[in-house]
Each structure stands twice: as C-alpha cells, then as structure tokens.
C-alpha positions as CSV (number, residue, x, y, z in Angstrom):
1,X,17.9,0.8,22.7
2,X,19.2,3.9,20.8
3,X,19.0,5.2,17.3
4,X,22.3,4.8,15.4
5,X,23.5,8.0,13.8
6,X,26.8,9.4,12.6
7,X,28.3,11.3,15.5
8,X,28.8,14.4,13.4
9,X,25.2,14.6,12.1
10,X,23.5,17.6,13.8
11,X,20.7,15.5,15.1
12,X,23.2,13.5,17.1
13,X,23.9,16.4,19.4
14,X,20.3,17.7,19.4
15,X,18.9,14.4,20.5
16,X,21.6,13.7,23.0
17,X,20.9,17.0,24.8
18,X,17.2,16.1,24.8
19,X,17.9,12.8,26.5
20,X,17.1,10.6,23.5
21,X,19.4,7.5,23.4
22,X,21.8,7.9,20.6
23,X,24.6,5.6,19.6
24,X,27.6,6.1,17.4
25,X,28.6,3.7,14.7
26,X,31.5,2.2,16.6
27,X,29.4,1.3,19.7
28,X,26.6,-0.1,17.6
29,X,29.0,-2.4,15.8
30,X,29.8,-4.2,19.1
31,X,26.2,-5.1,19.8
32,X,25.3,-8.7,18.7
33,X,21.9,-7.8,17.2
34,X,20.6,-6.8,13.8
35,X,19.5,-3.1,14.0
36,X,16.4,-2.2,12.0
37,X,17.4,-0.3,8.9
38,X,15.2,2.7,8.3
39,X,15.5,5.2,5.4
40,X,14.4,8.8,5.3
41,X,13.7,10.1,1.9
42,X,13.8,13.8,2.8
43,X,11.9,16.0,0.3
44,X,11.7,19.0,2.6
45,X,13.8,22.1,1.9
46,X,15.0,22.5,5.6
47,X,16.7,19.1,5.7
48,X,18.3,19.3,9.1
49,X,15.0,20.4,10.9
50,X,13.2,17.5,9.3
51,X,16.0,15.0,10.2
52,X,15.7,16.1,13.8
53,X,12.0,15.7,13.9
54,X,11.9,12.2,12.6
55,X,15.0,11.0,14.3
56,X,13.5,12.2,17.6
57,X,10.5,9.9,17.1
58,X,12.2,6.8,15.8
59,X,14.9,7.1,18.4
60,X,12.5,6.8,21.3
61,X,11.8,3.1,20.8
62,X,13.5,0.2,22.7
63,X,15.1,-1.1,19.4
64,X,18.4,-0.2,17.7
65,X,17.6,1.8,14.6
66,X,20.1,2.5,11.8
67,X,18.9,5.6,9.9
68,X,20.0,6.3,6.3
69,X,19.3,9.7,4.7
70,X,18.2,9.6,1.0
71,X,17.6,12.4,-1.5
72,X,16.2,12.6,-5.0
73,X,19.0,12.1,-7.5
74,X,18.8,15.3,-9.6
75,X,16.9,17.6,-7.2
76,X,19.0,20.1,-5.3
77,X,18.1,22.3,-2.3
78,X,19.1,25.9,-1.6
79,X,18.1,25.7,2.1
80,X,20.7,23.2,3.3
81,X,24.5,23.5,2.9
82,X,26.0,21.4,0.1
83,X,28.6,20.1,2.5
84,X,25.8,18.6,4.7
85,X,24.1,17.0,1.7
86,X,27.4,15.5,0.5
87,X,28.4,14.2,3.9
88,X,25.1,12.6,5.0
89,X,22.8,11.9,2.0
90,X,22.9,9.5,-0.8
91,X,21.0,9.9,-4.1
92,X,18.2,7.4,-4.6
93,X,19.8,6.2,-7.9
94,X,22.8,5.1,-5.9
95,X,20.7,3.4,-3.2
96,X,18.6,1.5,-5.8
97,X,21.7,0.4,-7.8
98,X,23.2,-1.0,-4.6
99,X,20.3,-3.4,-4.2
100,X,20.2,-2.8,-0.5
101,X,17.0,-3.2,1.5
102,X,15.3,-1.4,4.3
103,X,13.0,-2.5,7.1
104,X,11.2,0.8,6.9
105,X,11.2,4.0,4.8
106,X,9.7,7.4,5.6
107,X,8.9,9.6,2.6
108,X,8.4,13.2,3.8
109,X,6.2,16.0,2.6
110,X,7.3,18.8,0.2
111,X,6.1,22.4,-0.2
112,X,4.8,21.8,-3.7
113,X,1.1,21.2,-3.1
114,X,0.0,23.8,-5.7
115,X,1.5,21.6,-8.5
116,X,-0.1,18.7,-10.1
117,X,1.8,15.5,-9.4
118,X,3.1,15.2,-12.9
119,X,4.3,18.8,-12.9
120,X,6.9,18.0,-10.1
121,X,10.4,17.9,-11.6
122,X,11.3,14.7,-9.8
123,X,7.9,13.0,-10.2
124,X,9.1,10.2,-12.6
125,X,11.9,9.3,-10.2
126,X,9.6,9.4,-7.2
127,X,7.3,7.0,-8.9
128,X,10.3,4.7,-9.3
129,X,10.8,5.0,-5.5
130,X,7.2,4.0,-4.8
131,X,7.6,0.9,-7.0
132,X,11.0,0.1,-5.6
133,X,9.5,0.0,-2.1
134,X,7.5,-3.0,-3.1
135,X,10.6,-5.1,-3.5
136,X,13.2,-3.4,-1.2
137,X,11.2,-2.0,1.8
138,X,9.2,-3.9,4.3
139,X,7.0,-1.0,5.4
140,X,6.7,2.5,4.0
141,X,5.3,5.6,5.8
142,X,4.3,8.5,3.4
143,X,3.9,11.8,5.2
144,X,1.7,14.8,4.1
145,X,2.5,15.4,0.4
146,X,4.6,12.2,0.3
147,X,1.6,10.2,1.5
148,X,-0.7,12.0,-1.0
149,X,1.7,11.3,-3.8
150,X,2.0,7.6,-2.8
151,X,-1.8,7.0,-2.5
152,X,-2.2,8.7,-5.8
153,X,0.5,6.5,-7.5
154,X,-0.9,3.2,-6.2
155,X,-4.6,3.9,-6.2
156,X,-5.3,7.1,-8.3
157,X,-6.8,8.9,-5.3
158,X,-6.6,12.7,-6.1
159,X,-5.6,15.6,-4.0
160,X,-7.9,18.7,-4.0
161,X,-7.1,22.3,-3.5
162,X,-8.7,24.0,-0.5
163,X,-10.3,27.5,-0.6
164,X,-8.3,28.3,2.6
165,X,-5.3,26.7,4.2
166,X,-6.0,24.1,6.9
167,X,-3.7,25.4,9.6
168,X,-3.6,24.6,13.3
169,X,-4.2,21.7,15.7
170,X,-7.3,19.8,15.0
171,X,-9.0,17.0,16.9
172,X,-9.1,13.6,15.2
173,X,-11.2,10.6,15.9
174,X,-9.7,7.2,16.5
175,X,-11.6,5.1,14.0
176,X,-9.8,1.8,14.5
177,X,-9.0,1.3,18.2
178,X,-8.0,-2.3,17.6
179,X,-5.3,-1.3,15.0
180,X,-1.8,-2.1,16.2
181,X,-0.7,1.3,14.8
182,X,-3.1,3.0,17.3
183,X,-2.2,0.9,20.3
184,X,-2.4,3.2,23.4
185,X,-4.2,6.0,21.5
186,X,-7.1,7.9,23.1
187,X,-10.5,8.0,21.5
188,X,-9.5,11.3,19.9
189,X,-6.2,13.2,19.7
190,X,-4.9,16.5,18.4
191,X,-2.7,16.6,15.3
192,X,-1.0,19.6,13.7
193,X,-2.2,20.4,10.2
194,X,-0.6,22.7,7.6
195,X,-1.7,22.2,4.0
196,X,-3.5,23.8,1.1
197,X,-4.9,20.5,-0.2
198,X,-7.0,17.6,1.0
199,X,-7.7,13.9,0.4
200,X,-11.4,13.1,0.4
201,X,-12.9,10.4,2.6
202,X,-15.4,9.1,0.0
203,X,-12.6,8.7,-2.6
204,X,-10.5,6.7,-0.1
205,X,-13.5,4.6,0.9
206,X,-14.1,3.8,-2.8
207,X,-10.7,1.9,-2.9
208,X,-10.9,-1.7,-1.6
209,X,-8.3,-2.4,1.1
210,X,-7.7,1.2,2.2
211,X,-8.6,1.7,5.9
212,X,-8.8,5.1,7.5
213,X,-7.5,5.0,11.0
214,X,-7.6,8.6,12.1
215,X,-9.9,11.3,10.7
216,X,-11.3,14.8,11.6
217,X,-14.7,16.2,10.9
218,X,-13.0,19.5,10.2
219,X,-10.0,18.6,8.0
220,X,-10.9,15.1,6.8
221,X,-8.9,11.8,6.7
222,X,-5.5,11.8,8.4
223,X,-4.0,8.3,8.7
224,X,-4.7,5.6,6.2
225,X,-3.5,2.0,6.2
226,X,-2.7,0.3,2.8
227,X,-2.0,-3.3,3.8
228,X,-1.6,-4.5,0.2
229,X,1.4,-2.2,-0.3
230,X,2.7,-2.5,3.3
231,X,2.2,1.3,3.7
232,X,0.8,4.0,5.9
233,X,-0.2,7.4,4.6
234,X,-0.5,10.3,6.9
235,X,-1.6,13.7,5.6
236,X,-0.9,15.7,8.7
237,X,2.2,16.4,10.9
238,X,2.6,14.4,14.1
239,X,6.4,15.0,13.7
240,X,6.2,18.7,14.0
241,X,8.2,20.5,16.8
242,X,6.3,22.7,19.3
243,X,7.2,25.8,17.3
244,X,6.9,24.6,13.7
245,X,3.5,26.1,13.2
246,X,4.7,29.3,14.8
247,X,7.6,29.5,12.4
248,X,5.3,29.1,9.5
249,X,2.9,31.7,10.8
250,X,5.6,34.2,11.6
251,X,7.1,33.7,8.1
252,X,3.8,34.3,6.4
253,X,3.1,37.4,8.5
254,X,6.5,38.8,7.8
255,X,6.0,38.2,4.1
256,X,2.6,39.9,4.1
257,X,1.0,36.6,3.0
258,X,-2.7,36.2,4.1
259,X,-2.8,33.6,6.8
260,X,-5.1,32.8,9.7
261,X,-3.8,32.3,13.3
262,X,-3.3,28.5,13.6
263,X,-6.4,27.1,15.2
264,X,-6.2,25.7,18.8
265,X,-2.4,26.2,18.9
266,X,-1.7,29.3,20.9
267,X,-3.4,29.6,24.3
268,X,-6.7,31.5,23.6
269,X,-5.6,31.7,19.9
270,X,-3.3,34.5,21.0
271,X,0.0,34.5,19.0
272,X,1.7,36.6,21.6
273,X,1.7,33.6,23.9
274,X,4.0,30.6,23.7
275,X,2.3,27.7,21.8
276,X,1.3,24.5,23.5
277,X,2.3,21.0,22.3
278,X,-0.8,18.9,22.5
279,X,0.3,16.1,20.2
280,X,3.8,14.9,21.4
281,X,2.6,11.8,23.3
282,X,0.5,10.5,20.4
283,X,3.3,11.2,17.9
284,X,5.7,8.9,19.9
285,X,2.9,6.3,20.2
286,X,2.3,6.2,16.4
287,X,5.9,6.0,15.3
288,X,6.7,3.6,18.1
289,X,3.8,1.3,17.1
290,X,4.9,1.5,13.5
291,X,8.5,0.4,14.4
292,X,7.2,-2.3,16.6
293,X,5.0,-3.7,13.8
294,X,8.1,-3.7,11.5
295,X,10.2,-5.5,14.2
296,X,7.5,-8.1,14.7
297,X,7.1,-8.9,11.0
298,X,10.3,-8.1,9.0
299,X,12.6,-11.0,8.1
300,X,15.6,-11.4,10.2
301,X,17.6,-12.0,7.0
302,X,17.2,-8.6,5.5
303,X,17.9,-9.9,2.0
304,X,14.5,-11.7,2.1
305,X,12.5,-8.4,2.3
306,X,10.3,-8.2,-0.8
307,X,10.8,-11.9,-1.7
C-alpha cells in the first residue's frame, strides 16, 4: 500500500520517480480501510529535504499512510519558502486545539545542539508537544536532537558536549535481537552519525524501563525504547540520503570550519570518490517495523488513542 500525500507536495514527485508507491488524496478516499495517521514535527531548517527522507521510509510499507506535516507555532525558518510552509504545514497549536489524534509521530532533530534545552526559543511549546503525545499519539519516534530532548523531558537524561564531532558511518551492535523493532536486523549494522553531543549509556541504564536496542562502542547508545511513554529515541540518522553527510562535509569545508572526513563513508575515506550507502536496508527495516508495531496495536477507532 502507498503513502498518502498531497499531489503538489515536492515529495510526491520525488518518491514517484524512485518507485515508491504514492497515492493522491482522491484515490485514497475510495479505499475502504482506515489509513494510519502519522505526523512529522519537522524541526530541521531544510524542510523539503527532511520531508523526502522520512516519507521515503514510511512510504515503503504495505500499509496506507496519511502523513501530516507539523511545525512549531511561533518558530519560522529562512531555509524553506513561506509558500511551502503555508501550503503544507500546520502549527502545533492548531493541531492541539483540533483534538485530533495520530497513530504515530516523528519528531526530527534540529541543528541547535550547542544550546541547553531551556535556551531553545520553542522549548516550552516542545515540552507541551511531548506531554500531548501521551494522550493524542499512539507511538512517538524522537530522532537525534528530538530524541535527546524527549528523553530529557520524560527522564532527565542529559546530553553532553563532545570534544570532537561524531561524524561518519559507525558500526552498531544489535543488543536486542528479539525486539520487534529490530526484526530482520543483522547482528551489527552501520548507521550515519552527525552530532556534537552524546547521551551516555550509564545514565540511560540508570532509568528503569529504558532499553537500549542499538549501540556503538565508538559513539555510544543509538536506539532506545521507552515503553512507558510508547516512544523510541534514536540519536543517529538512518533517514539520511546517500549524500547527506557529503553535503555537510562540503558545506563545512567551504566555510573553513574544522571538520574531519566522515569516517567509513567514502571508499578509502577519500572524499574525491562517491560515498557509499551502507545503511539503507536497515533504515527501511527499522521504520517498517515501527509502523508494523503501530498497526498491530493502535485502536481501530482512532478516537480511543490515549484513552
């Protein structure tokens, strides 16, 4: 089954060209099933790129997905056209006031790692989002900074600055092969990493109920399950395109910013060669497994979510 998207959203054409099954709203309305309602709270400055990345993953499952794009109410972006934001995004305040519910919600990262959480301009509203998920969302997926912020809000786990940026593709161990979220995973896998902060395993282990599913000896915990809040937190970037790390590296080099060549990304760590995507299959497995778990457990009557 396809992902349901507005036919004029840029991701519609991008995914169609890639062979991902995409359905317009008119066609979807004629199918006698309830689509899963997923929200994407997009905190990244390059909104369209991020939309494409996540829509690609959630559109590869055998279920019909209805994707809603959400933004922080007062926060604006200079990297995406105002017309695009007006056409496709709704502010969280409007979504919350409507009382609508979602089977799943993805909360993206944001390039604000250097700030303490309470220094972020929209921190108070984001904390409202986290609390709202407990009554209006069946399962929430916090990604990178979004996951760090969420685990901090619910459990007080802190993020810590790194002396050097963790940057590249790092091997991660499968710590919970029986987890339904890791169904089909190898014993280890490669995950793109791009961050100046870390969460520490001992501090996560100190919180009852948090279970680390993927972790690296080099860059620490990656994927954490929080069953009590029906949430997953991932601190790295399975959703990245093949050239996302290259874009970040080229940007920093052009700006004269000190940056290492991303580890285990280019063949022979040579940035003159095209990068290799070593994570695509596991990315699809993870998000497909997440959506399958939602499908298996979410109420058919969506109004009962959070009851």
